N, C-alpha and C positions, 0 to 999 in steps of 0.2 A: 147846661156848657155854662154858662158863666157863673153860675157858683160853683164848678168845677175849680174854674178859671183863680176864683176865687181865694178857694180851699186849698191851692197848690201855692198861692202867694202864705196865706197863712203861716200853712206848711214850711217852708223854705225862710223865712221871719223866723218861727222857732228855732230849726235847724242851726244857720248863725249866731244866732244867738247861743247856742245850746254848745256849739264849736269856738266861738269867741270866749271863753273862759277860761281855758286852758291857754288858748294865745294870749288874754291878756292876762293871765299867773305871771307869765312871761318875761311878759313887756314892760312890766312895774305892779308896785306893793297897791298903790293911788288904784291904779286902774280896774286888779284884782277884785282887793275889798272893794271895790263900789258895784261889780260885777254877780261876786260871791252874794252879796249883801239884799240884791233886788233880783237873783235868780228865778227863784220859789216862786215871788208875786209872780212876774213876768209869765213864766211858765200855766199860773192861773188861768191870767186872763186870755194870754191865745191858746187855752184849752175852751177858754168861757166862749170864747168867739167860733171856733173853730167843730166844735162840735156838734151846735144845732146848724151851723152853715154843712158839712158833712153829713150828719144826716140825711139832710131834705134833698141835697146835691144827690147820696148816695143810693138815696132810696126812693128819689124819681126815676135813677138810672135804671136802676133794679126792676122797678116796673112796667117800664119800654123793654128794656131787656132780658130778664128774667137772669140776669149771668151772678148765680150766687158767690161764683173766688172774689168777686170784684169787693163785691156787698161783704161778705166775710175779711177778706185784705184790709177793707177801709175799717170796717169796723174794732177786730184783732188791732191795726194801727190807732184806733182813738183808746183805747182800753191801755194797751201799752202805755201812750200818755200819759192816762189818766195815772197809772202806775210809780211810774216815774215823776209825777206832778205829787203825786201822796206818798212817798217815799216803802210805797210797801213794800220793798223790798233792801232798803235802807237806803240813805242820800247820795255814797258812794255810785250805785247802779244808776240816781236817777238820767244822767244826761244819754250811760247806753238807754236804758228804754226807749227818754222821749227821742235818742234819734233815730233811733229803728221802728217807736213807731211812726214818725213824722214822713221817713219813705215810705214807707209801707202806705201812711194817706196819701202821700202823693204818683206814689204808684195805680194807688186804686182809684182815685180824681182823672190821670191818664187816661188809665183802663177807660173809664166811665165817657172819656171825650172821644174815645176812640171809637170805640161802637157806638158811642152816638150818633158821630159822624160818616162810620160804615152804613147803618141804620137809614139815613138820611140819604147815603149815595144808591142803596138798592132799592129807594122807592124811586 
């Protein structure tokens, strides 16, 4: 449960970073240039934290609940985050793929926590 919360926090930070770039570009060239220079590095750093935490938390949740949808949603989200950071579909799709991936990972962790809470309530 704590890992799910931590993973949600990491995903939220990543989403804020992704969404801050278009805003920063509108606000000023200096801020926009700095964010563009660090964008890919930040995605890789956040991904390096998110992947092991998410895999651990989602796998633990799956072992208890056997909920394949939650597991698949989380793993698809991590895959999209990787595809965005690696520019697999081109640099223009980085923010889109990463944002969709982050939201999927966040929803999977929220589902994991809800299922865990329901399981505890029924025992």
